[in-house]
N, C-alpha and C positions, 0 to 999 in steps of 0.2 A: 579271377586276372580281376572276374566283377569285382572282386569282394575292396583287394585294392582301390576299386578308380568308385567306389561308392565309398569310403572311410578316407576321403580325399575331398569328397561333399559334408559328409558329416560333420571332420571337427569343427567347420565354420560355421555347423548349424550349433554347435555348440557351446562358441567364442559368439556367438552372435542372441542365441536363448540369453548367456549372461550379462551381457555389455545391454540388455533389455529388461532383465531385471533389476540394473544399477541403476538406470535410465525411470525406472520404476519408481526405486526408494529416493531418488536425487527429486523426484516431481512431488515425491508427497511430504516430504520433506518442505521444501519450496511450499507448495498449500498450507502447510499446517507453516507456518510461519507466516503464511502469510494474512491465514487466520486468525494471529493471534497477533500483527500488529492493528487490524482489520479493527477489534474488540478495543484492545487499546486507544483505537484514535476515536473510533463511538464512543465510547466513555468517557474521555478529552470534553470533544465535545459536547455532550452533555451536561459533563462537568461545567464545560463552559455555558453554556445556556444556559444550566438553572443560578450558575451568582452571575447572567444576565439578569435575567431574570428577576433576583433577590437586589438586584444595586444598579440600581436603571443609574443611563450618564446623567452629569449634572448639564441643567438649560443652559442652554448660551448662551451670554449677554449683550447686549448691542454695542456698540462708540456710539456716543452720537455723533453727527455731522456736522462737520463743519462747513460754515457759512464763506462766502465770498465776498459779504460788504461788510469790511473795514466800517463806516459810520455806525453800523448796531454796539 
């Protein structure tokens, strides 16, 4: 009788272990994807930074001020 009782508790543990393995695999896949995307983002930022250093923005020109004195 005690063997049947123990079997009832053993089967959920096996299922739980399978679920834990699956969750660990999904977590590992998500971490790998995150690392890949982070690497791509850092590479893009570095390329953008290098481009900005090589090609500085043009200096802005100021417009002439209008005067309100019509006599001039």
